[in-house]
N, CA and C atoms as a LAMMPS dump frame, in Angstrom:
ITEM: TIMESTEP
0
ITEM: NUMBER OF ATOMS
264
ITEM: BOX BOUNDS ff ff ff
-5.0000000000000000e+02 5.0000000000000000e+02
-5.0000000000000000e+02 5.0000000000000000e+02
-5.0000000000000000e+02 5.0000000000000000e+02
ITEM: ATOMS id mol type element x y z
1 1 1 N 0.979 -1.222 0.608
2 1 2 C -0.164 -0.521 0.341
3 1 3 C 1.258 1.119 0.238
4 2 1 N 0.724 2.022 -1.055
5 2 2 C 1.618 3.376 -1.15
6 2 3 C 0.557 4.252 -0.291
7 3 1 N 1.69 5.015 0.593
8 3 2 C 0.415 6.163 1.337
9 3 3 C 1.853 7.206 1.101
10 4 1 N 1.233 8.277 0.927
11 4 2 C 1.774 9.799 0.203
12 4 3 C 1.245 10.833 1.133
13 5 1 N 2.347 11.58 1.485
14 5 2 C 2.242 12.958 2.398
15 5 3 C 2.163 13.904 1.657
16 6 1 N 1.177 15.03 2.091
17 6 2 C 1.214 16.307 1.139
18 6 3 C 2.553 16.87 1.376
19 7 1 N 3.011 17.744 0.622
20 7 2 C 4.3 18.831 0.565
21 7 3 C 4.035 20.011 1.877
22 8 1 N 5.291 20.032 2.04
23 8 2 C 5.178 21.097 3.132
24 8 3 C 4.454 22.161 3.324
25 9 1 N 3.376 22.416 4.193
26 9 2 C 2.592 23.836 4.147
27 9 3 C 2.682 24.609 5.585
28 10 1 N 3.61 25.31 5.62
29 10 2 C 3.709 26.045 6.641
30 10 3 C 3.837 24.817 7.921
31 11 1 N 4.521 24.293 7.825
32 11 2 C 4.731 23.173 9.168
33 11 3 C 3.84 22.044 9.314
34 12 1 N 2.909 21.671 8.311
35 12 2 C 1.537 21.168 8.19
36 12 3 C 2.546 19.231 8.534
37 13 1 N 3.926 19.024 7.78
38 13 2 C 3.913 17.59 7.656
39 13 3 C 4.302 17.489 9.018
40 14 1 N 4.76 18.193 10.259
41 14 2 C 5.078 18.229 11.176
42 14 3 C 4.213 17.671 12.354
43 15 1 N 2.864 18.471 11.989
44 15 2 C 1.799 18.35 12.734
45 15 3 C 0.902 16.676 12.627
46 16 1 N 0.904 16.519 10.941
47 16 2 C 0.818 15.571 10.139
48 16 3 C 1.397 14.19 10.821
49 17 1 N 2.732 14.139 11.06
50 17 2 C 3.622 13.056 11.903
51 17 3 C 2.645 12.372 13.554
52 18 1 N 2.655 13.869 13.997
53 18 2 C 1.989 13.83 15.582
54 18 3 C 0.89 13.07 15.451
55 19 1 N -0.175 13.739 14.223
56 19 2 C -1.241 12.64 13.877
57 19 3 C -1.211 11.173 14.005
58 20 1 N -0.483 11.024 12.979
59 20 2 C -0.161 9.724 12.518
60 20 3 C 0.283 8.519 13.627
61 21 1 N 1.394 9.292 14.515
62 21 2 C 1.922 8.874 15.786
63 21 3 C 0.538 8.319 16.707
64 22 1 N -0.082 8.853 16.659
65 22 2 C -1.377 9.097 17.958
66 22 3 C -2.534 8.271 17.335
67 23 1 N -2.381 7.921 15.781
68 23 2 C -3.343 7.471 15.334
69 23 3 C -2.645 5.812 15.475
70 24 1 N -1.267 5.859 15.466
71 24 2 C -1.051 4.427 15.572
72 24 3 C -0.944 4.131 17.107
73 25 1 N -1.107 5.021 18.139
74 25 2 C -0.97 4.278 19.24
75 25 3 C -2.862 4.137 19.747
76 26 1 N -3.414 4.568 18.985
77 26 2 C -5.11 4.113 19.229
78 26 3 C -5.282 2.914 18.585
79 27 1 N -4.517 2.719 16.872
80 27 2 C -4.379 1.36 16.789
81 27 3 C -3.918 0.516 17.391
82 28 1 N -3.186 0.727 18.527
83 28 2 C -2.055 -0.316 19.438
84 28 3 C -3.556 -0.46 20.454
85 29 1 N -4.006 0.641 20.797
86 29 2 C -5.173 0.471 22.138
87 29 3 C -5.707 -0.57 21.65
88 30 1 N -6.696 -0.429 20.26
89 30 2 C -7.922 -1.12 20.305
90 30 3 C -7 -2.478 19.687
91 31 1 N -6.252 -3.018 19.937
92 31 2 C -5.449 -4.193 18.995
93 31 3 C -5.87 -4.393 18.024
94 32 1 N -6.395 -3.563 17.097
95 32 2 C -6.657 -3.643 15.683
96 32 3 C -5.434 -3.773 14.58
97 33 1 N -5.121 -5.094 14.165
98 33 2 C -3.991 -5.354 13.056
99 33 3 C -3.846 -4.771 11.89
100 34 1 N -5.213 -4.397 11.232
101 34 2 C -5.443 -3.778 10.036
102 34 3 C -4.949 -2.04 10.479
103 35 1 N -5.595 -1.46 11.029
104 35 2 C -5.297 -0.477 11.613
105 35 3 C -3.865 0.324 12.437
106 36 1 N -3.114 -0.986 13.058
107 36 2 C -1.824 -0.695 13.091
108 36 3 C -1.078 -0.627 11.723
109 37 1 N -1.368 -1.719 10.99
110 37 2 C -0.364 -1.519 9.683
111 37 3 C -0.506 -0.079 9.406
112 38 1 N -1.867 -0.041 8.753
113 38 2 C -2.369 1.367 8.237
114 38 3 C -1.459 2.544 8.943
115 39 1 N -2.015 3.023 10.154
116 39 2 C -1.394 4.211 10.7
117 39 3 C -0.016 3.689 10.886
118 40 1 N 0.82 3.099 10.69
119 40 2 C 2.3 2.841 10.665
120 40 3 C 3.03 3.11 9.296
121 41 1 N 1.849 2.501 8.038
122 41 2 C 2.685 3.427 7.084
123 41 3 C 2.25 4.433 6.456
124 42 1 N 1.53 4.948 7.301
125 42 2 C 0.912 6.819 7.154
126 42 3 C 2.041 7.279 8.06
127 43 1 N 2.724 6.752 8.824
128 43 2 C 3.377 7.249 10.228
129 43 3 C 4.852 7.787 9.511
130 44 1 N 5.273 6.556 8.606
131 44 2 C 6.295 6.305 8.111
132 44 3 C 6.507 7.522 6.82
133 45 1 N 4.966 7.208 5.904
134 45 2 C 4.996 8.38 4.881
135 45 3 C 5.539 10.147 5.661
136 46 1 N 4.537 10.242 6.453
137 46 2 C 4.85 11.489 7.287
138 46 3 C 6.037 11.704 7.475
139 47 1 N 6.783 10.865 8.236
140 47 2 C 8.452 10.764 8.178
141 47 3 C 8.994 11.463 7.369
142 48 1 N 8.713 10.557 6.328
143 48 2 C 9.96 11.133 5.121
144 48 3 C 9.064 12.382 4.517
145 49 1 N 8.013 12.788 5.093
146 49 2 C 7.783 14.31 4.313
147 49 3 C 8.274 15.176 5.192
148 50 1 N 8.43 14.762 6.334
149 50 2 C 9.231 15.728 7.417
150 50 3 C 10.615 15.628 6.828
151 51 1 N 11.262 14.912 6.666
152 51 2 C 12.734 14.786 6.3
153 51 3 C 12.784 15.829 4.736
154 52 1 N 12.079 15.506 4.079
155 52 2 C 12.047 15.943 2.688
156 52 3 C 11.885 17.594 2.681
157 53 1 N 10.892 18.067 3.767
158 53 2 C 10.315 19.419 4.13
159 53 3 C 11.887 20.012 4.507
160 54 1 N 12.703 19.03 5.448
161 54 2 C 13.772 20.253 6.615
162 54 3 C 14.979 19.891 5.184
163 55 1 N 15.069 19.192 4.112
164 55 2 C 16.207 18.643 2.846
165 55 3 C 15.725 20.104 2.281
166 56 1 N 14.811 20.457 2.003
167 56 2 C 14.252 21.49 1.054
168 56 3 C 14.334 22.801 1.44
169 57 1 N 14.647 23.443 3.312
170 57 2 C 14.762 24.178 3.862
171 57 3 C 14.034 24.864 4.52
172 58 1 N 12.98 23.844 4.892
173 58 2 C 11.858 24.066 6.015
174 58 3 C 12.923 24.195 6.979
175 59 1 N 12.386 25.11 8.45
176 59 2 C 12.833 24.824 9.842
177 59 3 C 12.551 23.899 10.428
178 60 1 N 12.971 23.195 11.255
179 60 2 C 12.909 22.127 11.566
180 60 3 C 11.874 22.543 13.273
181 61 1 N 10.547 22.325 13.36
182 61 2 C 9.725 22.703 14.137
183 61 3 C 10.333 21.848 15.744
184 62 1 N 11.18 22.571 16.43
185 62 2 C 11.752 21.483 17.457
186 62 3 C 10.845 21.277 18.262
187 63 1 N 9.742 21.811 18.996
188 63 2 C 8.735 21.533 19.472
189 63 3 C 8.066 20.027 18.81
190 64 1 N 7.512 20.566 18.437
191 64 2 C 6.799 19.554 17.306
192 64 3 C 7.552 18.151 17.548
193 65 1 N 8.781 18.191 16.347
194 65 2 C 9.78 16.949 16.718
195 65 3 C 9.917 16.294 17.656
196 66 1 N 10.396 17.455 18.869
197 66 2 C 10.321 16.344 20.277
198 66 3 C 8.946 15.734 20.452
199 67 1 N 7.822 16.04 20.342
200 67 2 C 6.631 15.694 21.059
201 67 3 C 6.693 14.512 20.146
202 68 1 N 7.197 14.797 18.852
203 68 2 C 6.639 13.336 17.785
204 68 3 C 7.897 12.121 18.549
205 69 1 N 8.962 12.335 19.005
206 69 2 C 9.952 11.669 19.339
207 69 3 C 9.355 10.919 20.778
208 70 1 N 8.66 11.796 21.449
209 70 2 C 8.196 11.097 22.673
210 70 3 C 7.046 10.334 22.537
211 71 1 N 5.913 10.723 21.732
212 71 2 C 5.028 10.006 21.36
213 71 3 C 5.252 8.131 20.785
214 72 1 N 5.931 8.599 19.673
215 72 2 C 7.115 7.614 19.004
216 72 3 C 7.386 6.35 20.081
217 73 1 N 7.872 6.681 21.199
218 73 2 C 8.667 5.885 22.035
219 73 3 C 7.258 5.355 22.645
220 74 1 N 6.892 6.257 22.91
221 74 2 C 5.396 5.653 23.571
222 74 3 C 4.755 4.675 22.854
223 75 1 N 4.673 4.339 21.89
224 75 2 C 4.229 3.882 20.73
225 75 3 C 4.98 2.55 20.594
226 76 1 N 6.47 2.692 20.511
227 76 2 C 7.334 1.815 20.276
228 76 3 C 6.915 0.53 22.17
229 77 1 N 7.137 1.442 22.653
230 77 2 C 6.842 0.693 23.933
231 77 3 C 5.791 -0.327 24.649
232 78 1 N 4.37 0.367 24.057
233 78 2 C 3.31 -0.203 23.63
234 78 3 C 3.452 -1.229 22.739
235 79 1 N 3.916 -1.262 21.825
236 79 2 C 4.028 -2.087 20.404
237 79 3 C 4.772 -3.649 21.317
238 80 1 N 6.053 -2.965 22.053
239 80 2 C 6.824 -4.344 22.797
240 80 3 C 5.632 -5.019 23.547
241 81 1 N 5.314 -4.292 24.339
242 81 2 C 4.589 -4.774 25.695
243 81 3 C 3.124 -5.292 24.999
244 82 1 N 2.542 -5.286 23.946
245 82 2 C 1.788 -6.224 23.415
246 82 3 C 2.587 -7.584 22.437
247 83 1 N 3.806 -7.351 22.433
248 83 2 C 4.425 -8.561 21.823
249 83 3 C 4.923 -9.435 23.197
250 84 1 N 5.348 -8.756 24.167
251 84 2 C 5.298 -9.694 24.949
252 84 3 C 4.329 -10.6 26.162
253 85 1 N 2.969 -9.825 25.502
254 85 2 C 1.488 -10.406 26.276
255 85 3 C 1.409 -11.727 25.472
256 86 1 N 1.375 -11.289 23.876
257 86 2 C 1.382 -12.069 22.827
258 86 3 C 2.282 -13.633 23.54
259 87 1 N 3.357 -13.377 23.555
260 87 2 C 4.242 -14.402 23.482
261 87 3 C 4.247 -15.454 24.849
262 88 1 N 3.45 -14.775 25.954
263 88 2 C 3.552 -15.464 27.044
264 88 3 C 2.03 -16.619 26.938
């Protein structure tokens, strides 16, 4: 499945990244495998859009990137916890 993020528009790629990670967290909470797969693909596309925007000269929005990093760390921990629960 190809997921594309819209080009840089005043920082929207940074916000889309945060929204995508929140969607991934919600999918993990719901234990919906299809939603997790979709949300992860959207998150990766949003991350690529952020990287492209920064490479194109957009200013790195450090507060939003910090929030994205924290949310992504939470998502990773939740995913690992789900795996541990399934393995037991």
